[in-house]
N, C-alpha and C positions, 0 to 999 in steps of 0.2 A: 323497518330497522329493529333488529332483535335486541340490541343493547343501546343504551343512551350514553354517549361518550362524555366523560368529564375528567377534570384534573382536580384532585382533592388536596386542600391545604391541611396537612397533618402536623404542622409545626406546633410543638408542645401539647399535642392532643394524644389521649391514651388509646393505645391499640393493643389487643390481645392476640398472641400467637400461641396456639396449643400444639405442642410437639417439641421434642428436644433434639432431633437429629439434624442431618445435613440439610434437608429440604427446609426445615424451619429456620436454620441459620441463614440460608440464602434470602428468605423472606425478611428476616430480621435486619439483615445488612441493608436492604433497600429501604426499609422503613426508617432506619436510623439516618440514612442519607437524606431522607425527606424531613428530618427533624422531629419525628414522632417520639413520644414516650412509650417505650415498648415493655410490655409485661409478657414473660414466657411462662406458660404452665405445662409441666410435664413431670413424671416420676423421676427422670434423670435427664441431665444435660450432656450433650456431646462436648468435646474439648473446645471447639470454637465458641460455643455459647458460654461455657464455663469461663473462658478468658474474657468475654464481654462482661460477664457478671462481676468478675474480679476487678475490672476497671470501672465498674459503676455505670456501665452504658445501658444495662437492662435491669428490670426488676424480675424476681423469680418467685413463682408460686409452685412449691414442690407438691408432689402427690398426684392422685387421680383427678381427672377433670371434675369440677363442680360448676353448676349453673351460675352460682354467685360470682364466678370470675367475670361474667359478662357485665356486671354492674359498672356503670360510669365509663364504658369504653365506647369509642366512636365506631370502630369496625373490628372484625374478628377474622383471623386466618386459621383454618383447621389444617394442620400438617402432620397428622398422626398416620400410622400405618393401618389403622383399623377403620374400615368403612362404616361399620355400625356406630363407632364412636364419633366419626366425622359427621354422620347423619344426625346424631343426637345434638352435637354442637350447633349444626346448621339449624335444626328445628328450634333450639333454645334461642339462637340469635334472631331468627325470623320472628319469633313470638315477641321478642323485646324490641323489634324494629331496628335491629342492628344490620349493617351491611356485612355480609358473610362471604368469604371465599374459601372453598374447599379445594385444596390443591389437586389438580388433574381430575376434577369431578364437576363439570359445569352444571350438571343437573341439580346439584345440591347448593349451588352458589347463587348469590344475588349480585355479585360483581366479579369481573374477571381482571386478572393482573396481565396487562398487555406486554408484548415484546417492546422494549423501550430503547430509544436512542437518546442519550443524554448529552446535550451540548448546552447545559444550563446557562442562561434561563430558557433556552430552546429545548423543548422536549417533543419527541415524535413517538407516538404510541401506535402500535399495530395489533389488532385483535381479529381473530376469526371466530370469536364466540366460543372458543374451546373446541371447535370442530377440527381444525387443522393447525395445531401449534407448530409443527415442523415448517409449514408454509409461512407462518408468521415470522419465524426465526430467519428463514431464507430472505423474506422481503426486508427484514431489518438489516441483514448483512448487505443487501443491494443498496438500500437507501443510505446506510452508514458510509459506504464508500463514496457517496456523492457529497457528503457534508464535511467540510474542512474542520479539523479539531479546534481551530482558532475562532470559529464563528461565535462561540459562547463569549469569548473575550470582546469581540466586536459588539455584541448585543449588550454586554454589561457597560461598555463605554457609552453606547447610544442611550442606555437607560439613565445614566448619570446626567446626560445632557438633554434629556427629553424635553424638559420645560423650556430650556433656552432654544431648542430647535423649533418648538411650537410657537414660541414668541417671535423668533426671527422669520419664520415662514408660516404666517397665518393662512395664506392661501394653500388649499389642500394639494393642488397640482404642483405648486412649487415645492411643497414639503416632500411629495413623492419623488420629485427629481433629486432633491437633496439626499434622500435615503438611498436612491440608486447610486449617486456619486459616493456616498459613504461606503457602500458595499463594493463598488467596482473600482474606486479610485485609490489614492495614495494612503488613506487612513488604514484600510484593510490590508494593503500591501505591507505597510510598516508593522502591523500586528503580526502578519504571517512571517515577517522577517525578525520577529522577537525584539521589536523596538517600541514598546507601548508608550514610552515617554514622548517620543517624536510623533507617534500616532495621535496622542491627545493634543499635542501642540498644533498639529495640522488641523485637527477638528476645531480647536478654538479659533485659529486664524481664519478658517472658512466662515465661522459664525460671526466674526467681527468685521468681515469684508463686506463692502457695499455691493460687490459683484457676486452674482450667483455662481458657484463653482460648477465646472463642467468636467466630465470624465475625459481624460486624455488616453491616448493609446499606450499600450505597454506590451512587453514581450516576456514570454516564459520559455526558457530554454529547457526542453524536456528530453530525457533519455527514455527511449521506448523499449530498451532491453534487446535481446537477441532475436526476437520474433514471436515467441509464444505470448499471446495476449494475457495469459494468466500470470506472467512475470512483470506486468506493469505495476508500478507502485500506485497506491490509492491516490496520492497527490497528482500523479500523471493522469489518472482517470478523471479526476475532478477538473484538471486543466483542459482536457479534451472536451469536457461538457460545457466549459465556459468560453471556449475560443470562438472568435468570429472568423479568423483566418488561420490556416495551418500550412506552414511551409515544411514539407516533409521530404526526407531522403527517399530515393527510388526503392530502396530495399525494405521500406516500411510496408508490411503486408496489409491486404484489405481487411483482415480480421481485426487489426488494431484501428485502422481508419474508420471502420464501421462503428466503433465505440464513441466517435465524436458526435457533436451536435449535427443533426441532419442538414441544417441550413448553413453550416460553416463552409467557407470557401477553401478548397483544398488545392494546393499548388505543389507539384512534384519538382524537387530540385535534387542535385546530386547526379549520380550515374548508376547504371546497372551493367554488369558484365564488362565488356570492352567499350562501352559508350563514352561519349565525350562528357567532360565535367560541365556542370553549370558553374560559371566563374564565381568565385567568392564575392567579387564586387557586385555581381548581379543579385546575389542573395542579400547582400547588405542593402542594395537599393530597394528591393522588395520589402524588407523589414521597415525601412524608413518610410516608404510610400504608405504602407497600411497603418503604421503607427500614427503618421500625420493625419490620416483620415479618421482617427479616433478608435481604431479597432484594437481588440485584444488578440494578440498574435501569439501563436505557438511555433517555435522552431523545433520541429520534432526530428530527433536523430536516433539512429540505431545504436544499441548499446548504451554507453554513457557519454554525455557530451564532452567530457573532459579527458577521455581516453581515446586519443587519435581521432577526435571528432571536431577539431577546430573550434571548439566552444570558446576557448580563450580569445581567439581572434574576433569572434562575434560579440563577446562581452566588451572588448576594447572599443569596437565600433559603437555599441549602444551607449557606453559611457561618454565617448567623444561627442555624441549628439544629444546627451542629456535625456536619454530614453529610460523610463522606469523598467526594471527587469527583475526577474527571479530565476533561480535554477532548480530544476527537479532532477536529481541524479537518477540514472538507470543502472540496471545490472549489466555490467560489461561482458562482452562475448567470452573472454577467457574464463571468468567465473562461471557463467551459465553453461557454456559448452562442456567445460571440464566436468561440472557437476552432473550434467545429463549423460555423460559417458562414464560416470563412476570414478573419475580421476581427481583425487585431491591435489590442489596446486602446491600445498606444502604438506609435509609428513615428517615426523620427527626421526623416522628411520631412513628417509630418502632425500628430503630437500628442506633446507632451512630458510630458503628465500625463493622469491618468484620475480621474474623480470618480464615486463611487457615490451615487446619489440614490434615495430612496423617494418614491413619489407615489401611494400607495394611497387617499388621501382628501383632501378639501379642507383639513383641518386640517394635514396634512403639507405640502401645497403652500404654505400661508400662511407657513411658517417658512423657506422657501428664499430665498437671495439670487439673484434672477433675473438681475440685471445681471452678476454674477460668472459665473453658469452660461452666459451668452450669449457669453462670450469665445471668440475663435478659438484654434486650435491646441491644443485639449484634447479629450478624449473624455468624453462623459457616458454612464454606464450607469444607466438609469432602471428601477428595480425596481417591480413592481406598479402600472404606470401605464396599463394598457389602458383602464380605465374613466375615465381623466382625460386622454385624448389631446387633446381639444378645448382644455381649459384649459392643458395643457402647451404646446401649439403657440402658443396666443394669447400666453401670458406670454413665451415665448422670443422670438417675433417682436417683441413690444412693447418688449423690452429690448435689441434690437440684433442678435439672431441673424439671419444672412442667410437669406432664404427658400429658397435652393437648397442649404442645408446638408444633407448626405447623412445618411440614417438607415438602419439595419437593424433591423427589428422581428422578433424571433425567437420563435416560438410552439412550445411543447413542446420546448425545446432539449435536445438529446442523445438524445431518444427517436425511435423509428422513424417517428412521424408529425410530425417537426419540419418547420416551414415557415419560410422566411426571406423576408420582404417588404422590398424596398428601394425607395428613392425620395428625393424632396426633402422637407424639413420642411414646406413649405406644403401639400403633398398628403397628409401623414401621416394625419390623421383620416379623410379620404375614402377613401384606399386601404385602411386598416384595416377600415372598414365594408364596402367593396366585397368584400373577401376574407374577411369574417366572422372576423377574428382574435379569439381568445378567450384568457383567462388559463388557464394561466400563460404569460406572455410578457414579454420584456424589450426595451427600446429601447436600441440603441447609436447615439449621435448624434455626428457629427463627420466630419472628412475621412476617417478610417480606414474608415468605412462604405462608401466608394466601392470599396474593394478586394473587397467581397463578390462583385461581378459577375465578377471574374476568378478569385478564390481559393475561392469557395464549393465545398464538396465533399460535404456530407452533407444528406440530406433534399431538400425541394423549394424551389427558388428562384423567386419570383414577383414581378411588379410592376416589372420592369426589363428593359432590352434584354439580349440574349444575352451570355454571358461572352466575354471577349476570346479569339479563336480561337487565339492563339499560346500560351495558358496552359491546360493540361488542368484541367478542373474536378474530376476525381477520378482515382483510380488506374486505373480501367477505361479512361478516355479516354486516359490516358498509355500504357497497354499497347497 
Protein backbone atom coordinates (compact mmCIF):
# COMPACT_ATOMS: atom_id res chain seq x y z
CA UNK A 1 0.00 0.00 0.00
CA UNK A 2 1.75 3.13 -1.26
CA UNK A 3 -0.33 5.60 0.78
CA UNK A 4 -1.78 5.40 4.27
CA UNK A 5 -5.39 6.62 4.13
CA UNK A 6 -6.54 9.00 6.85
CA UNK A 7 -9.07 11.76 7.44
CA UNK A 8 -7.54 14.79 9.16
CA UNK A 9 -9.45 16.98 11.63
CA UNK A 10 -8.32 20.48 10.65
CA UNK A 11 -10.91 22.38 12.68
CA UNK A 12 -9.25 25.58 13.96
CA UNK A 13 -5.82 24.31 12.90
CA UNK A 14 -3.41 26.40 10.84
CA UNK A 15 -2.79 25.48 7.21
CA UNK A 16 -0.53 27.29 4.73
CA UNK A 17 -1.34 27.59 1.03
CA UNK A 18 1.39 29.06 -1.14
CA UNK A 19 0.06 30.54 -4.37
CA UNK A 20 -2.55 33.14 -5.25
CA UNK A 21 -4.29 31.82 -8.38
CA UNK A 22 -7.30 29.72 -9.25
CA UNK A 23 -5.74 26.43 -8.16
CA UNK A 24 -4.84 27.86 -4.76
CA UNK A 25 -8.38 29.20 -4.41
CA UNK A 26 -9.87 25.74 -5.00
CA UNK A 27 -7.64 24.28 -2.30
CA UNK A 28 -8.49 27.10 0.08
CA UNK A 29 -12.23 26.59 -0.47
CA UNK A 30 -12.04 22.94 0.60
CA UNK A 31 -9.86 23.74 3.61
CA UNK A 32 -12.35 26.36 4.76
CA UNK A 33 -15.16 23.84 4.46
CA UNK A 34 -13.15 21.62 6.81
CA UNK A 35 -12.88 24.44 9.36
CA UNK A 36 -9.16 25.14 8.95
CA UNK A 37 -7.52 28.50 9.68
CA UNK A 38 -5.98 29.22 6.30
CA UNK A 39 -3.03 31.48 5.56
CA UNK A 40 -2.31 32.25 1.91
CA UNK A 41 1.17 33.39 0.89
CA UNK A 42 1.74 34.93 -2.55
CA UNK A 43 2.97 38.14 -4.20
CA UNK A 44 -0.59 38.75 -5.46
CA UNK A 45 -4.05 37.30 -4.92
CA UNK A 46 -6.61 36.48 -7.56
CA UNK A 47 -10.10 38.00 -7.29
CA UNK A 48 -11.67 35.04 -5.46
CA UNK A 49 -8.94 34.98 -2.81
CA UNK A 50 -9.12 38.78 -2.45
CA UNK A 51 -12.83 38.45 -1.75
CA UNK A 52 -12.18 35.82 0.92
CA UNK A 53 -9.56 38.12 2.47
CA UNK A 54 -12.00 41.06 2.50
CA UNK A 55 -14.55 38.92 4.34
CA UNK A 56 -11.96 37.85 6.91
CA UNK A 57 -12.01 34.20 5.90
CA UNK A 58 -8.25 33.90 5.29
CA UNK A 59 -4.99 35.48 6.48
CA UNK A 60 -2.63 36.89 3.86
CA UNK A 61 1.18 36.88 3.74
CA UNK A 62 2.19 39.13 0.82
CA UNK A 63 5.43 38.79 -1.07
CA UNK A 64 7.81 36.02 -2.07
CA UNK A 65 7.77 32.72 -0.19
CA UNK A 66 9.79 32.59 3.05
CA UNK A 67 10.56 29.40 4.97
CA UNK A 68 9.35 31.15 8.17
CA UNK A 69 5.82 30.87 6.78
CA UNK A 70 5.94 27.19 7.75
CA UNK A 71 6.21 27.91 11.47
CA UNK A 72 3.27 26.63 13.52
CA UNK A 73 1.27 25.17 10.64
CA UNK A 74 -0.05 21.63 10.49
CA UNK A 75 0.18 21.10 6.77
CA UNK A 76 1.22 22.93 3.61
CA UNK A 77 -0.12 23.06 0.07
CA UNK A 78 2.18 24.38 -2.65
CA UNK A 79 0.10 25.72 -5.55
CA UNK A 80 2.50 27.95 -7.44
CA UNK A 81 3.31 27.74 -11.14
CA UNK A 82 7.04 27.30 -10.50
CA UNK A 83 8.26 23.74 -9.97
CA UNK A 84 11.59 24.89 -8.47
CA UNK A 85 9.66 27.01 -5.95
CA UNK A 86 7.28 24.13 -5.22
CA UNK A 87 10.29 21.84 -4.71
CA UNK A 88 11.80 24.34 -2.26
CA UNK A 89 8.54 24.59 -0.31
CA UNK A 90 8.33 20.79 -0.18
CA UNK A 91 11.93 20.43 1.01
CA UNK A 92 11.39 23.03 3.75
CA UNK A 93 8.17 21.35 4.82
CA UNK A 94 9.70 17.88 4.95
CA UNK A 95 12.63 19.23 6.99
CA UNK A 96 10.18 20.61 9.55
CA UNK A 97 8.10 17.40 9.49
CA UNK A 98 5.10 19.08 7.96
CA UNK A 99 2.67 17.25 5.72
CA UNK A 100 3.11 18.73 2.25
CA UNK A 101 1.04 18.52 -0.91
CA UNK A 102 2.40 19.92 -4.14
CA UNK A 103 -0.46 20.26 -6.59
CA UNK A 104 -0.15 17.83 -9.52
CA UNK A 105 3.28 16.63 -8.40
CA UNK A 106 3.07 13.48 -6.25
CA UNK A 107 6.82 12.99 -6.32
CA UNK A 108 7.26 16.11 -4.16
CA UNK A 109 4.25 15.43 -1.91
CA UNK A 110 3.95 13.60 1.40
CA UNK A 111 0.15 13.47 1.16
CA UNK A 112 -2.40 13.48 -1.66
CA UNK A 113 -5.71 15.32 -1.81
CA UNK A 114 -8.20 12.67 -2.98
CA UNK A 115 -11.24 12.97 -5.19
CA UNK A 116 -13.96 13.53 -2.61
CA UNK A 117 -17.66 12.74 -2.27
CA UNK A 118 -19.14 14.87 0.49
CA UNK A 119 -22.31 13.71 2.22
CA UNK A 120 -21.18 15.01 5.59
CA UNK A 121 -20.70 13.39 7.99
CA UNK A 122 -20.14 10.71 5.34
CA UNK A 123 -17.02 11.32 3.27
CA UNK A 124 -15.79 9.02 0.51
CA UNK A 125 -12.25 9.65 -0.70
CA UNK A 126 -10.68 8.12 -3.81
CA UNK A 127 -6.99 8.23 -4.62
CA UNK A 128 -4.77 6.68 -7.26
CA UNK A 129 -1.65 8.05 -5.59
CA UNK A 130 -1.42 10.75 -8.22
CA UNK A 131 -0.95 8.16 -10.98
CA UNK A 132 -4.35 8.54 -12.65
CA UNK A 133 -6.34 11.54 -11.33
CA UNK A 134 -8.77 11.35 -14.27
CA UNK A 135 -9.68 7.79 -13.28
CA UNK A 136 -10.18 8.92 -9.68
CA UNK A 137 -12.60 11.61 -10.86
CA UNK A 138 -14.50 9.10 -12.99
CA UNK A 139 -14.81 6.71 -10.06
CA UNK A 140 -16.03 9.57 -7.91
CA UNK A 141 -18.74 10.37 -10.46
CA UNK A 142 -19.82 6.72 -10.53
CA UNK A 143 -20.01 6.41 -6.74
CA UNK A 144 -21.60 9.86 -6.44
CA UNK A 145 -24.54 8.66 -8.51
CA UNK A 146 -25.18 5.82 -6.04
CA UNK A 147 -25.32 7.95 -2.89
CA UNK A 148 -28.52 9.85 -2.22
CA UNK A 149 -27.93 13.52 -1.33
CA UNK A 150 -30.06 13.06 1.80
CA UNK A 151 -27.85 10.37 3.31
CA UNK A 152 -25.93 13.04 5.22
CA UNK A 153 -29.15 14.23 6.89
CA UNK A 154 -29.96 10.65 7.89
CA UNK A 155 -26.51 10.18 9.40
CA UNK A 156 -26.75 13.47 11.29
CA UNK A 157 -30.06 12.32 12.78
CA UNK A 158 -28.57 8.94 13.71
CA UNK A 159 -25.59 10.72 15.28
CA UNK A 160 -27.85 12.77 17.55
CA UNK A 161 -29.59 9.61 18.76
CA UNK A 162 -26.55 7.35 18.84
CA UNK A 163 -26.40 7.11 22.63
CA UNK A 164 -30.11 6.26 22.88
CA UNK A 165 -29.79 3.67 20.11
CA UNK A 166 -26.87 1.99 21.90
CA UNK A 167 -28.78 2.04 25.18
CA UNK A 168 -31.98 0.65 23.61
CA UNK A 169 -30.14 -2.04 21.62
CA UNK A 170 -27.26 -3.29 23.73
CA UNK A 171 -27.13 -6.48 21.67
CA UNK A 172 -24.97 -5.86 18.60
CA UNK A 173 -27.10 -7.98 16.24
CA UNK A 174 -30.28 -6.17 17.30
CA UNK A 175 -28.53 -2.82 16.84
CA UNK A 176 -27.50 -3.77 13.31
CA UNK A 177 -31.08 -4.70 12.49
CA UNK A 178 -32.23 -1.34 13.84
CA UNK A 179 -29.75 0.55 11.66
CA UNK A 180 -30.92 -1.47 8.65
CA UNK A 181 -34.49 -0.41 9.48
CA UNK A 182 -33.34 3.18 9.91
CA UNK A 183 -31.86 3.20 6.41
CA UNK A 184 -34.51 1.14 4.61
CA UNK A 185 -37.64 2.15 6.47
CA UNK A 186 -39.91 5.15 7.01
CA UNK A 187 -37.34 7.41 8.67
CA UNK A 188 -35.15 7.64 5.59
CA UNK A 189 -38.22 7.82 3.34
CA UNK A 190 -39.47 10.85 5.28
CA UNK A 191 -36.06 12.53 5.06
CA UNK A 192 -36.06 11.99 1.28
CA UNK A 193 -39.57 13.46 1.22
CA UNK A 194 -38.20 16.64 2.87
CA UNK A 195 -40.07 16.01 6.16
CA UNK A 196 -37.33 15.88 8.83
CA UNK A 197 -39.74 16.64 11.69
CA UNK A 198 -41.85 13.53 11.05
CA UNK A 199 -38.67 11.52 10.42
CA UNK A 200 -37.32 12.37 13.87
CA UNK A 201 -40.73 11.69 15.43
CA UNK A 202 -40.75 8.25 13.77
CA UNK A 203 -37.27 7.52 15.12
CA UNK A 204 -38.23 8.52 18.66
CA UNK A 205 -41.36 6.37 18.49
CA UNK A 206 -39.32 3.34 17.41
CA UNK A 207 -36.86 3.83 20.28
CA UNK A 208 -39.71 4.13 22.78
CA UNK A 209 -41.52 1.03 21.56
CA UNK A 210 -41.04 -2.32 23.26
CA UNK A 211 -41.32 -4.00 19.85
CA UNK A 212 -38.31 -4.06 17.55
CA UNK A 213 -39.24 -2.28 14.28
CA UNK A 214 -39.11 -4.24 11.06
CA UNK A 215 -38.77 -2.95 7.53
CA UNK A 216 -42.00 -2.94 5.56
CA UNK A 217 -42.31 -3.07 1.83
CA UNK A 218 -42.50 0.12 -0.20
CA UNK A 219 -42.89 1.27 -3.80
CA UNK A 220 -40.93 3.75 -5.86
CA UNK A 221 -42.68 4.90 -9.02
CA UNK A 222 -39.79 5.60 -11.41
CA UNK A 223 -39.74 7.26 -14.81
CA UNK A 224 -37.08 5.64 -16.99
CA UNK A 225 -37.11 8.30 -19.70
CA UNK A 226 -37.46 7.56 -23.42
CA UNK A 227 -34.88 4.77 -23.66
CA UNK A 228 -31.34 6.16 -23.56
CA UNK A 229 -29.94 4.98 -20.18
CA UNK A 230 -27.87 8.17 -20.06
CA UNK A 231 -31.12 10.10 -19.55
CA UNK A 232 -31.96 8.31 -16.29
CA UNK A 233 -31.95 10.63 -13.30
CA UNK A 234 -29.46 9.92 -10.51
CA UNK A 235 -32.36 9.17 -8.17
CA UNK A 236 -33.72 6.62 -10.66
CA UNK A 237 -30.31 4.95 -10.83
CA UNK A 238 -30.11 4.77 -7.04
CA UNK A 239 -33.60 3.27 -6.88
CA UNK A 240 -32.61 0.58 -9.39
CA UNK A 241 -29.68 -0.35 -7.18
CA UNK A 242 -31.88 -0.59 -4.08
CA UNK A 243 -34.87 -2.50 -5.48
CA UNK A 244 -35.71 -6.09 -4.62
CA UNK A 245 -38.43 -6.32 -7.29
CA UNK A 246 -38.84 -4.36 -10.54
CA UNK A 247 -42.18 -4.26 -12.36
CA UNK A 248 -41.25 -2.75 -15.72
CA UNK A 249 -42.97 -1.79 -18.94
CA UNK A 250 -42.16 -3.96 -21.95
CA UNK A 251 -40.53 -1.03 -23.72
CA UNK A 252 -37.89 -0.62 -20.99
CA UNK A 253 -34.73 -1.76 -22.75
CA UNK A 254 -32.08 -4.17 -21.44
CA UNK A 255 -29.53 -1.34 -21.23
CA UNK A 256 -31.61 0.20 -18.44
CA UNK A 257 -32.52 -3.05 -16.71
CA UNK A 258 -28.84 -4.03 -16.67
CA UNK A 259 -28.25 -1.09 -14.29
CA UNK A 260 -30.40 -2.75 -11.61
CA UNK A 261 -29.18 -4.98 -8.83
CA UNK A 262 -28.18 -8.33 -10.27
CA UNK A 263 -30.33 -10.26 -7.78
CA UNK A 264 -33.46 -8.13 -8.23
CA UNK A 265 -36.56 -9.94 -9.51
CA UNK A 266 -37.62 -8.40 -12.85
CA UNK A 267 -41.24 -8.77 -13.99
CA UNK A 268 -42.35 -7.42 -17.38
CA UNK A 269 -45.79 -5.78 -17.46
CA UNK A 270 -47.46 -3.61 -20.11
CA UNK A 271 -47.41 -4.35 -23.82
CA UNK A 272 -45.21 -4.13 -26.90
CA UNK A 273 -46.42 -3.40 -30.40
CA UNK A 274 -49.89 -4.83 -30.86
CA UNK A 275 -49.69 -7.19 -27.89
CA UNK A 276 -52.25 -7.48 -25.16
CA UNK A 277 -52.16 -5.28 -22.08
CA UNK A 278 -51.27 -6.58 -18.68
CA UNK A 279 -54.46 -5.49 -16.89
CA UNK A 280 -53.96 -2.65 -14.45
CA UNK A 281 -55.60 -4.77 -11.76
CA UNK A 282 -52.90 -7.41 -12.25
CA UNK A 283 -50.17 -4.78 -11.82
CA UNK A 284 -51.87 -3.56 -8.64
CA UNK A 285 -52.03 -7.13 -7.31
CA UNK A 286 -48.31 -7.67 -8.01
CA UNK A 287 -47.43 -4.42 -6.21
CA UNK A 288 -49.46 -5.47 -3.18
CA UNK A 289 -48.08 -9.01 -3.17
CA UNK A 290 -44.43 -7.95 -3.12
CA UNK A 291 -44.93 -5.07 -0.69
CA UNK A 292 -46.65 -7.42 1.77
CA UNK A 293 -43.61 -9.70 1.47
CA UNK A 294 -41.46 -6.79 2.71
CA UNK A 295 -39.83 -6.04 -0.63
CA UNK A 296 -38.66 -2.72 -1.98
CA UNK A 297 -40.50 -2.50 -5.27
CA UNK A 298 -39.89 -0.29 -8.30
CA UNK A 299 -42.68 0.35 -10.76
CA UNK A 300 -40.49 1.29 -13.73
CA UNK A 301 -42.25 3.18 -16.52
CA UNK A 302 -41.05 4.62 -19.80
CA UNK A 303 -40.89 8.39 -19.99
CA UNK A 304 -42.50 10.06 -16.97
CA UNK A 305 -45.00 8.17 -14.78
CA UNK A 306 -47.40 11.11 -14.71
CA UNK A 307 -47.52 11.81 -18.45
CA UNK A 308 -49.86 9.20 -19.99
CA UNK A 309 -48.29 6.63 -17.67
CA UNK A 310 -51.24 5.85 -15.36
CA UNK A 311 -49.05 6.84 -12.43
CA UNK A 312 -51.94 8.61 -10.76
CA UNK A 313 -54.02 5.42 -10.74
CA UNK A 314 -51.21 3.44 -9.16
CA UNK A 315 -50.62 6.05 -6.47
CA UNK A 316 -54.33 6.00 -5.62
CA UNK A 317 -54.10 2.21 -5.18
CA UNK A 318 -51.01 2.53 -2.96
CA UNK A 319 -52.68 5.19 -0.80
CA UNK A 320 -55.81 3.07 -0.45
CA UNK A 321 -53.75 0.17 0.91
CA UNK A 322 -51.50 2.29 3.14
CA UNK A 323 -48.35 1.48 1.19
CA UNK A 324 -45.36 3.81 1.54
CA UNK A 325 -44.29 5.27 -1.80
CA UNK A 326 -42.27 7.93 -3.51
CA UNK A 327 -42.13 9.19 -7.10
CA UNK A 328 -39.06 9.70 -9.25
CA UNK A 329 -39.98 11.72 -12.36
CA UNK A 330 -38.46 10.87 -15.72
CA UNK A 331 -37.82 12.75 -18.94
CA UNK A 332 -41.02 12.48 -20.91
CA UNK A 333 -40.89 11.35 -24.54
CA UNK A 334 -41.97 14.69 -26.00
CA UNK A 335 -39.12 16.59 -24.36
CA UNK A 336 -36.48 13.95 -25.07
CA UNK A 337 -37.46 13.05 -28.64
CA UNK A 338 -37.85 16.67 -29.67
CA UNK A 339 -34.47 17.56 -28.16
CA UNK A 340 -32.74 14.61 -29.87
CA UNK A 341 -34.20 15.83 -33.17
CA UNK A 342 -33.21 19.46 -32.63
CA UNK A 343 -36.83 20.63 -32.27
CA UNK A 344 -37.59 23.11 -29.47
CA UNK A 345 -41.09 22.51 -28.12
CA UNK A 346 -41.54 26.24 -27.58
CA UNK A 347 -39.95 29.10 -29.46
CA UNK A 348 -40.72 32.80 -29.15
CA UNK A 349 -41.01 33.14 -32.94
CA UNK A 350 -43.10 30.01 -33.53
CA UNK A 351 -44.93 28.60 -30.49
CA UNK A 352 -45.89 30.07 -27.13
CA UNK A 353 -47.40 26.86 -25.74
CA UNK A 354 -47.10 23.10 -26.00
CA UNK A 355 -49.83 20.51 -25.55
CA UNK A 356 -49.40 16.83 -24.76
CA UNK A 357 -52.02 14.64 -26.45
CA UNK A 358 -52.54 10.88 -26.43
CA UNK A 359 -54.03 9.22 -29.49
CA UNK A 360 -53.53 5.50 -29.02
CA UNK A 361 -57.13 4.51 -29.84
CA UNK A 362 -60.39 5.83 -31.26
CA UNK A 363 -61.82 6.28 -27.78
CA UNK A 364 -59.04 8.70 -26.83
CA UNK A 365 -59.43 10.55 -30.14
CA UNK A 366 -63.15 11.08 -29.50
CA UNK A 367 -62.43 13.04 -26.32
CA UNK A 368 -60.17 15.65 -27.98
CA UNK A 369 -61.13 19.26 -28.73
CA UNK A 370 -59.98 19.23 -32.35
CA UNK A 371 -60.77 22.89 -33.06
CA UNK A 372 -58.58 23.97 -30.16
CA UNK A 373 -55.81 21.59 -31.22
CA UNK A 374 -55.85 23.04 -34.75
CA UNK A 375 -54.95 26.54 -33.56
CA UNK A 376 -51.75 28.17 -34.82
CA UNK A 377 -48.65 29.17 -32.83
CA UNK A 378 -48.67 26.16 -30.56
CA UNK A 379 -46.90 22.81 -30.55
CA UNK A 380 -48.71 19.49 -30.37
CA UNK A 381 -46.83 16.51 -28.95
CA UNK A 382 -48.94 13.51 -29.89
CA UNK A 383 -48.15 10.31 -27.99
CA UNK A 384 -48.99 6.78 -29.17
CA UNK A 385 -50.49 8.04 -32.41
CA UNK A 386 -48.77 5.95 -35.10
CA UNK A 387 -51.75 3.65 -35.59
CA UNK A 388 -54.12 6.65 -35.82
CA UNK A 389 -52.24 8.90 -38.26
CA UNK A 390 -54.98 8.86 -40.90
CA UNK A 391 -57.68 9.91 -38.42
CA UNK A 392 -55.38 12.44 -36.72
CA UNK A 393 -54.60 14.10 -40.03
CA UNK A 394 -58.23 14.07 -41.16
CA UNK A 395 -59.54 15.65 -37.96
CA UNK A 396 -56.85 18.35 -37.79
CA UNK A 397 -57.36 19.36 -41.42
CA UNK A 398 -61.14 19.32 -41.02
CA UNK A 399 -60.94 21.66 -38.03
CA UNK A 400 -58.76 24.31 -39.65
CA UNK A 401 -55.17 23.18 -39.35
CA UNK A 402 -53.20 24.33 -42.40
CA UNK A 403 -52.25 21.45 -44.75
CA UNK A 404 -48.62 22.63 -44.88
CA UNK A 405 -48.23 22.61 -41.06
CA UNK A 406 -44.85 21.05 -40.34
CA UNK A 407 -44.44 17.79 -38.48
CA UNK A 408 -41.57 15.72 -37.10
CA UNK A 409 -42.41 12.06 -36.56
CA UNK A 410 -39.74 10.56 -34.30
CA UNK A 411 -39.35 6.79 -34.08
CA UNK A 412 -37.32 5.13 -31.29
CA UNK A 413 -36.41 8.51 -29.87
CA UNK A 414 -33.03 8.74 -28.07
CA UNK A 415 -32.06 5.19 -29.10
CA UNK A 416 -29.30 4.36 -31.62
CA UNK A 417 -31.92 3.44 -34.26
CA UNK A 418 -33.79 6.73 -33.96
CA UNK A 419 -35.34 8.03 -37.19
CA UNK A 420 -36.88 11.46 -37.65
CA UNK A 421 -39.32 11.89 -40.50
CA UNK A 422 -40.28 15.48 -41.40
CA UNK A 423 -42.78 16.97 -43.80
CA UNK A 424 -46.16 18.68 -44.10
CA UNK A 425 -49.30 17.51 -42.29
CA UNK A 426 -51.24 16.57 -45.43
CA UNK A 427 -48.44 14.10 -46.35
CA UNK A 428 -48.02 12.63 -42.85
CA UNK A 429 -49.87 9.29 -43.25
CA UNK A 430 -48.40 8.57 -46.69
CA UNK A 431 -44.84 9.40 -45.66
CA UNK A 432 -45.13 7.31 -42.48
CA UNK A 433 -46.31 4.30 -44.52
CA UNK A 434 -43.64 4.80 -47.18
CA UNK A 435 -40.88 4.73 -44.58
CA UNK A 436 -42.52 2.02 -42.43
CA UNK A 437 -42.53 4.06 -39.22
CA UNK A 438 -43.46 1.86 -36.26
CA UNK A 439 -44.22 2.41 -32.58
CA UNK A 440 -42.79 3.68 -30.35
CA UNK A 441 -42.97 7.01 -32.11
CA UNK A 442 -44.20 10.49 -31.29
CA UNK A 443 -45.51 13.27 -33.53
CA UNK A 444 -44.33 16.85 -32.98
CA UNK A 445 -46.66 19.12 -34.94
CA UNK A 446 -46.32 22.87 -35.43
CA UNK A 447 -44.02 25.53 -36.80
CA UNK A 448 -41.17 24.43 -34.52
CA UNK A 449 -40.93 21.17 -36.49
CA UNK A 450 -39.48 23.13 -39.44
CA UNK A 451 -36.32 23.59 -37.35
CA UNK A 452 -35.52 19.87 -37.50
CA UNK A 453 -34.03 20.23 -40.99
CA UNK A 454 -31.40 22.66 -39.72
CA UNK A 455 -30.93 21.52 -36.11
CA UNK A 456 -31.33 17.73 -36.29
CA UNK A 457 -28.24 16.09 -34.75
CA UNK A 458 -29.02 12.51 -33.69
CA UNK A 459 -29.97 9.44 -35.68
CA UNK A 460 -31.35 9.45 -39.22
CA UNK A 461 -33.25 12.37 -40.78
CA UNK A 462 -35.57 11.32 -43.63
CA UNK A 463 -38.34 12.71 -45.80
CA UNK A 464 -37.19 16.32 -46.18
CA UNK A 465 -34.68 18.39 -48.15
CA UNK A 466 -31.11 18.55 -46.78
CA UNK A 467 -30.39 20.67 -43.73
CA UNK A 468 -29.42 24.31 -44.12
CA UNK A 469 -25.72 24.33 -45.10
CA UNK A 470 -24.89 27.24 -42.80
CA UNK A 471 -25.88 25.26 -39.69
CA UNK A 472 -23.91 22.13 -38.74
CA UNK A 473 -26.19 19.15 -38.12
CA UNK A 474 -23.95 17.63 -35.50
CA UNK A 475 -20.68 18.12 -33.69
CA UNK A 476 -18.76 16.13 -36.28
CA UNK A 477 -19.91 18.50 -39.03
CA UNK A 478 -19.00 21.46 -36.85
CA UNK A 479 -15.50 20.13 -36.35
